[in-house]
N, C-alpha and C positions, 0 to 999 in steps of 0.2 A: 879427458884423461890427463892431458898435459897440465891443465889447470890444477887438477888434484895433486899431481906430482910436485908442481911448483909450490903448492900450499904446504905439502909435507916438508919441502926444503926450507921454506920460511920457518916452519915450526922448529926444525932442527938447526937453524942458523946458517944453513947453506944457501945463502941468498944468491950465491953465484950460479946456482942451478937455474935460476930464471934467466940467466944471461943467454942471449940468443946463440952464444957460441956452443952451448951444449945441445942446441936443437939442430936437427938436420934441416935441409932445405925444404922439406915437406911439412915442417912444423912438428915432427915427431922427435921423441928423444933419441939421442945418439948414445947408446949404452956405453960405448967405448970412451966417449968424452966424460960421461957420468962417472965411470970407474976411475978415470984418471983424476977426476976432481975429488971424488969421495973414496978414499982408500981404506984398506984394512977392514976393521970391524965396523966401520960406519955403514957399510952396505947392508948387512942383515937388519940393522936398525931401521934403515930407510925402507926396506921391503915390508917390515912389520907395520910401519906407519901407513904405507900405501894400502895395506889390507884393511886396517882399522878405519881409515878414511873412506874407503869404498863402501864398507858396511854402514857407516854412519850417514852416507849421502843418498841411498836407494829409497823409492816411494813406497807408501803403505798399500797393502792389498785388502780388497773387500770381497765378501761372498754374495753371489747372486743365486737365490733359490727359485727354481721354476717348477710349478706344478701344473697338472692338466685336469680339467673337468670336462667329461664328454668324450666323444669319439674323435681323436685327433692327436697330433704331437707338435713339437716345436724344435727349432734350431736357435740357440743351443738346445740340446735334448733336455727333457725334464730331469731335474736333479739339482746339485749344487756345483757352482763354478766360481773361481777366484779371479778377480781382476784388479789391476793397479788403480790406485786412487785417481780420480778425475778421468777415468776411461769411459768412452761411449760404447755401449755394447749393442750391436744390431740384432734385433729379434725377428724371427720368422715363424709363422704359424702354418701348419700343414693339416688340412681337413681330410677325413677319409671319404669314401664314395658317397655316403648318405648323410653327411653332416656338414656344417658350415661354422667357421669361427664367428663368435658373436661379440665377445668383449674380454678385456683383461680385468681380473678381480684380484683380491688379496690386499695385504697391508699397503703395498707400494704401487698399486695399480695406477694411481694418478701420476707416477713418475715416468710412465711410458708415454713417449711422444706420439704424435699423430702418424709419424712415419716409422713407428715401431722401434724406437731406440730408447735405451735407459742409461742415465749418467751415473757412474759408480763413484759416489762421494761418501757412501756408507753401505752397510749390508742391505741387500734388497730381497724382498720376497713377493713374487707375483704368481698368478694362476691364469692360464689360458683357458677360457670357457668356450667350449664347442656345443652347438645345439644340433639336434637331429633335423635333417632337411625336411621341410613341409611340402606335401604334394597336393595340388588342387584336386577337389572332388566335385565334378560337374554332374548334376542330376537333371535329367529331362523327364517330362511327363507326357505320355501318349494314351489317349487324346489329351490335348491341353485342357487344364482345369478339371480333369476327371478325378484327380486325386492329388496327394502330396506325400512326401517322404520325410519321416522323422529320423534325424541322425543323432545318435548318442555318442559320447566320448569325443566331442568336438574340442579342439584346442582353444586356448584362451582367446578372448575377444580381440579382434584386430589381426589375428592370424588367419590367413586364407589357406584352407587345406588341413591336412593331417600330418603329424610327424611320421617319418619313415618307420615302418615296422609296427605301428600302432594298429589296433583292430577297431573298426567302426561298426556299430550295430545299426542296420538300416531297417526301418519299418514302413512299409507302404500302406497308406491309409486312404480309402476312397472318400470322395467329397460328398457323395449323396447315396442314400439308401438304394439298394438294388444294383449298385456298381461294385465290382470286385476287382482286387488285384489279380493279374494273370501271370506275369513273368517279368524277369529282368533280362535286359540285353545290353550289349556293349562289353565293358570290362567285367560284367557280372551276368551270369546266366542261371536259368532254372526258375521254378515257381516258389521256392521256399520264402516264407515271410513270417517273422523277421529273419534277416540273414546277417551273418558277420562277414566283413570284408577286410582282408589284410592289406594295409596301405604300403606298397613297395614302389609305387610310381604314380604319375599323374593318372587319375581315373575319370573315365567318361561312361556313365551308365544311364539307361532309360528304364523307367518303371512303366509297365503297360497295364492299363485298366480296361475293363469292358463291362457293358451292361449284361447282367445274367439273363439268359433266355430259356424258356421252356420248349421242349421238343418231344413229340411222340416218336419213339424210336422202334417200338414193336407193338403190334396189335394183331387182332384176328384177321383172317381172310374173309371167307363167307361165314356170316353169323346167322344162326337159326334161333328162333325164340326159345327161351328156356335153357339155352346152352351156355354154360359158364365159360368165361375166357378171361385172360389177363391183358392189361395194357401197361406197357413199360414207358416211363418218362425219364428224360435226362434233363438236368439243369447245368448249363455251362456258361461261363463268362469267357468268351473267346474259345480257346482250346482247353481251358481249365475247368474240370468238374467241380461243382459247388455242393458240399455236403450240408446236411441238417436244414434243408429247405422243406417246409411244409406245403404240400400242394393239395388243393381242394377240388373235388369233382362235382359238377352240377349239370343238370339237364335243362336246357334253355326254356322249355315249355313246362317244366316241373313234372314231366312224365315220370312215373315211378320206375325204379330199377333196384336191383339187389347187388350187394357186394361192397367192397371197400370204397369209401367216399373221401377218405383223407389218407395220404401217404407221405412219407418223409424220405428225402434222398439219403443214401448211404455215403461212405467215403469216396465212392466213385461217381457221385452225383446222380445215382440211379434210384428211382422210386417206382414201385410196382403196385398197381391197383389190381387186387386179386379177386377172383371169383365173381366178376361182373356178370350180371345176367339181365337181359332185356327181353321184353316181349316184342312181337312183330311191330314194325313201324319204322318211320324215319326219325332219327335222333340227331340232335345237335348238342354235343357235350362241350362244356367249358372247363378248361383246366386253369386254375388261378392260384396265385400266391402273392402275399403282401409285397408291395413295391416292385413286382414284376409284371410285365405285359402278359395278359391272359391270351390263351390260344383256344381256338374252337376246332372241333373235329366232328364232321358230319358223317353218318353212315346209315345204312339200311339193315334192319334185322328181318330176315325172311321168316315166313310162317313155317312152323315146324310141321312135320308129317308129309305124307305123299298123296293125300286126297283119296286113298283107297279105303274100302270098308274095313280092312284089317289094320290100316295105318292112316287114319283120317288126318286132315289138317287140324291143328290145334289152335283155337282162337282164344286170345287173351284180352283184346281191347278193340276199340272202335276201328283202328286200322285193319285188324283182322276181320271184323265184320264187313268192311268195305271190300276186302280181298275176296269174300264169298261172291260178291257181285261180278268178279272177273273170272270165276270158276264155277259156273252155275250147275255143272253136272258132277261135281266132286262130293266127297263125304267130309263132314266137318264135326268137330267136337268142341263145345265151349268149355275151355279149361279154367276159366276164372270169371268171377262176377265182373260185369262190365258197366261202367258209367258212360252213357251215351249223351250226356247233357250238352256236349259240344255241338250236337246237331241242331240245337236251338239258337245258335249264334247267327246273327244276320249275315255273317260272311260265309256261312256254311251253305253251299249250293244255292247261293243267291237268296238266302232266307227261306227257301223251300224245305229245308231240313233233309232228313234221311231220304235217299233214293231207294225206293223199294227194290228188293232183289227180284229180277225177272219180271219187269213191269210190262213187257210186250209179249204177244202170243208167239212171236218168232224167237224170243229169248226168255222163255219162262224158266223158273227154277226147276231143275231136274235132279238135284242131288239129295243128300241125306244130312240131317242135323240131329246130333245128340247133344241136348242142352246140358247133360251131366249134372242136372239139378242146380245149375247156376242161374243167375239173374242178370238180365240186361235191363238197366233202369234208365229212365228219363229220355226215352226215344221220342224225338219230335219230328212231325211231318205236317207241312202246310201246303197242300196241293188241291185247293178247292175246286179246280176245274179239270182234274185228272181222274182217270179210272185205274183200277187195280192198285189200290193204295193200302199199304200195311208194311210190317217188317218184311214180309215176302209179298210181292205184288200178285203173281199168277203162277199156278201150278197146273200143268196139263198132262202129267204122266205120273207113274207110281213113285211116290215120294214118302219118306218116313221122317217125322219130326217127333222127338220125344224128350221128356225131362227138361223142358225149356220154360223159363219164367220171364215174362216181360212186366216190369213194374213201373207205374207212374208214367205211362205213355200219354202223349198228347198228339192225336192224329186227326187230321182233317183232310177229307177227300170228297169227290163228287159221287162216283159210281163204283160199287164193289170195294167197300172200305172195311177193313178188319184189323184188329190189333195184331194178330199173328199173320193172317193171310187175307189178301183182298178177295181172291177167288180160287177155289179148287174146282176146276172145270171138268165135269164129266169123267172123273177118275175114281171108279169104284175101289181101286186098290190103294188109294191114298190112306195113310195111317198117321194119326196123331195120338200120342199117349202121354199122360202126366205133364200137361202144359198149362200155363196160367197167364192171365193178362189182368193188370189193374191200371186204372187211369181214366182217360176221357176219349171217346170216339165221336166224331162228327161227320156225317155224310148225308147225302140226299137219297140215293137209291142203293139197296142192298148193303146195309151197314150193320155191323155187329161187333160186340166186344172182342170176339176172337176171330170170327170169319165174316166176310161180307156175303159170299155165296159158298156153300159147302156141299161136296160130295165125298164119298169114301167113309172110312171108319174113324171115329173119334171116341176115346174113352179116358176116364179119370182126368178130365180137364175142367177148369173153372175160370170164371171171370168175376171181377169186382170193378165194373166200369160204369160210368154214366154215358149212355148212348143217346145222342141228341140228333134229331133230324135237321138238315139244312134244306130249306125250301128253295128249289131252283125250278124255274118254269112253272111256278105256282103248284108244285106237287112234290111229294116225297112219299116213298113207300118201301116196305120190306126192311124194317129195323128190328133188331133183337138184342137182348142183353148178352147172348152167347153167339148167335149167328143171325144175319139178316134174312137168309134163306137157306133151307136145306133141301136138296134134290138128290135122291138116290144115296142118302146118307144113313149111317148107323151110328147113333149117339148113345153111349152108355156111361153111367156113373159120372155124369157131368152136372154142373150147376152154375147159375148166374146170380149175383147178389145185387148189382147196381140197378139203378132206375133207367127207364127208357122213355124218351120223349119223342113222339112221332106224329104222323098225319094219317097214313093208311097202312094197314097190314103191319102191325107192330105188336110185339109181345115181350114178356119178361125173359124168356129163353130164346124164342125164335120169332122172327117176323112172319115167316111163312114156311110151310114144309109140304113137299110132295114126294110120294114114293120113298118114304124114309121110315126108319124104325128108331124110336126113342124110348129108352128103358132106364129106370131107376135114376131119374134126373129131377132137379127142382129149380125153381126160380123164386127169389125173395124180394126183388125190387118192385117199386111202384111203376105202373105203366100210365104215362101221362100224355094227354093230347096237347098239341101246340095251341096256344091261345090265338086262334084265328077263326074266321067264319067258314072256312072250307069244311066240307063234310068229312068227318073222321069215321072210317069204317074198318071192320075186321080187327078188333083190338081185344087182346086176351092177356090174363095174368101170366100164362105160360107160353101160348102161341097165338098169334093174331089170326092167321089163315092156315087151315089144315085141310088138305084135299088130295084125292087121287092116289089111293093105295098106301096111305100112311098108317102106322100103328104106333100108338103110345101106350105104354104099360108101366104101372108102378112109379108114378111121378106126382108131384104136387107143386102148387104155387101159393105164395103167401102175400103178395103185394096187392095194393089197391089198384083199381082200374078205372080210368075215366075216358069218355069218348062220346060220340053222338049216335053211332049206329053199329049194329053187330058187335055188341059189347058183352064179354063174358068173363067171369072170375078166373076161368082156366083157359078157355078157347073162345075167340071172337066169332069165327066163321068155320063151320065143319061141313065138309063134303066128301063122300065116298072114302071114309077113313074110320079107324077103330080106336076108341079110347077105353081103357079098362084099368080098374084099380087105381084111380087117381082122385085127388081132392084139391079144393081151393078154399081159402079163408078170407080173401081180400074183399073190400067193399066195392060195390058195383052201383054207381048212381044211376038215376033214371035217365035213359037216353031218349032220342027221338023214336027209335024203333029197335026191335030185337035185342032185348036185354035179358041176361040170364045169370043166375048165381054161379053156374058152372060153365055153360056154353051159351053164347049169345044167339047165334043163328045156326040151326041144324037143318040141313037139306032134307026135304021129304021126297024129292024126285029121284035122288041118287042116294044109295044106301050109305048111312052114317050110323055107326054102332057105338053106343055108350054103355059100358057094363061095369057094375059095382063102383060107380063114381059118386062122390058126395061133395057138398059145399056147406059152409057154416052159414046158416040162415040168419043168425044174429049179426055177425060182422058184415055180411054182404048186403043185408037189408033186402034179400030176395026170398021168394018162396016158390018159384016155379018148379015144375016136375017134368019128367020125361026127357030132360037134357042133363041129368045128374040130379041126385036126390038130396033134399035139404036135411040137415041135422042141426040141433042146437050145439052150442059150444061144448057143453058137458058131454053130449053124445059123441061129438067129434073126438073127444079126448078119452074115450073108452074103447079099448081094443075089441071088446066083445061085439061091437057094432059093425065090425069089418069082416064079414064072413068071406072066407076063401082068400084072404089077403096074404097069407103066409107069414104071420107074425112069428118071430123067432128065427126066420130064415132071411127074408127080404126086408120086412118091416119090424119095427119095434116101437114102444111107446114108453115115455117116462115124464113125470111132471117137471124134471129138471132140464129137459132137452126139448128144444123147438116149441117152447111155451106149452108143453103138454100134448101137442098134436103128434100124430104118428111121424116117425122119421125113418129114413132109409139106413139100414145097418151097414151097407157096403159102400155108401157114398158119404164122403166126409161132410160134417155139419159145420 
């Protein structure tokens, strides 16, 4: 200021003002000395010069403009500020909680020094740029390598994490089929997938995956054959239910069953197999689905019914037939056609096949069987050294069997061998009605298409079997197309079609019969001797050996007969029995002894009655009389030649039926 005043004094010519005398000892002006020196009007002029000089000597000012981008502020505050030329302005940036200062921008950003100062030698414009704080997002996978997480809305490359306040979309993706995302844990929870996550801090999350598993969660308790039930399945991956999974149901042994075989899980991971129905037996079910581990479920289905006459056990399959063997005194009903071909497997009973029901006298069959007009097919038995061989081995008490068909059996036994029963032993109250057997029967003693030995009453039954003798101990006897032997039996409206090959006492219907009544029956098969040198005796187209109180009425045979002794087109050997209104048409070759077109040997010492019986002399190549009367083929086919036969009631004749020979009206042809 002193220099400025001195300058003014020089300008005004008051050079003396610069003299130290006008200055005080501190270097300041002494106004009293100045006034004495400059008097009067010179003082106002001096003051004006001082003002003008002060104005002309001050520095120029410049404007600093500060702007902000992002969340934050500055000191000086954002806006415009004026500073003198050549001034250094200190800058300070202040970030908010979730942002950070990043850099200076704007026209003069390069003027800001590293220590945040700016030199004001001109107007300046700068912008403080703040960026949102980035939070790390750490993702773990459990189990390791079971899946991965796709993250969307990730910040630019080189940035680790997410800007504060941004939303990340997370999608959990399994690495292999059958594996599913289960849930999130850590800073994210729940099963939602994909899911959005708001980034407000550092995040640590875990994505849990699990292999989906099938589980049977509800099923029946005690199951009875033919009873419908449901099985409930669930599919879960860990604790998470998996929807839209298709599950298939199969039975390991391909045993048939009814009901739903494919089901799909709902939103709760639940699938229901409805209205399943199995027949009795042991089952192993497999529940399977693509890419999932199958599970097996074993269970037993009990036989339906109570085994009583009014509520019999219902049999649907081979397991049910085996069940009969465990309940020999119960009542049964065959509810379904049954294929028993499994009995032929080498693994079934050691290759012996079916175990006859009640094969021992101490454990014979004592129950009842209603076949319900169903068929048991392909039953196999191979027990060549055993007795009482057949579907049923032995019956020793009052038993009823009806409406049962056995088809394509293959049965081999030694003694008392039959397709249906090995032996009905001394049971006059036994009853069989409307039963049939087809297939092959092989036995040595007492072997027949339906019965090995028979007592009781049989009606409306038939066989179509090949019955072949097995020679054991150099002998075989009592073989028949229907029964090997009948003793105390009543047989009505029955027939046998198949051939019989035997050694002694064998015939198209019966091998032998004693004390029995046979009515309105017939046999069509050939009766053939075994090709061996042993003596073949008592061979007949209908019965081989007939003796002791038998009566046969209204029957016929059509098969050829061959043998060596006691050979007849209808009966081979006849003793103390009656045959009436019967005929035969088969050929009878010349034997060694006792050959006849109708009867081979007829006892003369014991009464044997033959009444109104005939044979075809042309087809039999015989002409003997007194044991049945010969007629030509034309005569045999004329009803007028059968006096007292009851045509129109028991018998009838037609060129289109039975080759024109008489046939039985009430016995199926």
